[in-house]
N, C-alpha and C positions, 0 to 999 in steps of 0.2 A: 698279349705280349707285344704285338706289333705296334699297337697304339701307344703303349707305354714307351717303347723305344723311340718312336717318332717324337713323342713329347719331350723326351730327354734330349734328343738331337736338337730340337728347336730351342730348347732352353740353353743348351751349350752354345749354339750359334748366336743366340741373343746376347749371352754374356760376352762372347768373343767380340761381337760387333760393338757393344757398349764399351769394352775395354779399349778397342782400337780408336773409337771416337774420342774417348777421354784422353788417350795419349796424344792424338792429333791436336786436340784443343789445348792441352798443356804445352805442347811444343810451340804452337802458334802464339799463345798468350805469353809465354816466357821469352820469346825471341824479341830482342830490342829492335831488330830490323823490321819486324812485323808491326810493332808499335809505331815506329817512325813512319812507315808507309801509311798507316791508318791516319796518323796526324797530318801528313802531307795531303791526303785526300780530303780530310776535314777542312783544312785551311783553304784548299782550292774551292770547295763547295761554299765556304763562308764568303770568299771573295766574289764568287758568282752571284750570291744572294745580295751582297752589298751593291754590286753594279746594278742589279735589277731594281733594288730599292731606289737607287739614285735616278734611274730612268723613269720610274713611276713618279717620283717627286718632280722631275722636269716636266713630264706630261701634265701633271696636275697644275703646275704653275702656268703652263701654256693655256690650258683650258680656262683657268681663272682669268688670265689676261684677255683672252678672246671673249669671254663672257662679259667682262666689265667693259670692253671696248664697244660692244654691240648695244 
């Protein structure tokens, strides 16, 4: 009997946790503010990557110029 009760309790807890997680995900996904913040973070990361690519290109040009000068 005790084992069955524990199993039922665990099952109920698992269902409650799943429901809470689903509700939180729905709230986050549905919020326009949340989407806006995600987009701003993405744009920021893209800009950082663009700067890094530019720096790598500049370094490659410098290396090629030094290599041809020698």
